[in-house]
N, C-alpha and C positions, 0 to 999 in steps of 0.2 A: 465859352464861348472870345473870353477875351485871352486867354491863354493861344486860344490856336491862332487868334490875329495877328499877336503876339508874336508865332511863330514864324506867319505868314510872310510877318514884314519883315521880319531877318535875312531871307537870301533872295525873297526881291530887293531890295534896295543894295543890294550885295551885287546881284546880278545890273542892277543901274550903275550904279556905281562902274563897274568890269566896262561893259560895254556903252552905254552909252557915254558915260562922261569922261572915259577913260580910263578911270585911277589906276596908276598900276602898285602904288605902295598896299600891300597886305596889312597895313597896319591901321591905316586913315584909312580906306575898305572895313575894318572892322571893328573901328572908331564909330563910322557916320553908320554903320546897320549898326551898331548896336542901341548906338544913341536910338534912331529914326523906331526901333523896339520899345522901350521901354519907353519913348513917347507916347504910342498906341496905346501903349498896357493904364500909364497918366490918366492919358487923356478918357479913354472907353471908362475904369475908374470914378472920373469925376462927371462925366456925365450921368453914368449908375447912380452916384450917389443924388446926383441932384434930383434926377425924378423920382427916386422915393422920400424927398424933400418936398417936390409937390405932391404925390401923395399920401404923404401923411399930412398935409396942410389942407388937402381937397374932402377930408374924415372930420 
């Protein structure tokens, strides 16, 4: 799930940069897209870790 959302985030952000924000630089789109994809991956990991800690504390 985590990897799938990361893989989907990259092209979605690329398209947003191209069509909505009208960024023409390929390098800028690449950096923004990769940063967003990595951020999604990290945030999901943090949430998953917090959920596991909550389950351990309940037991």
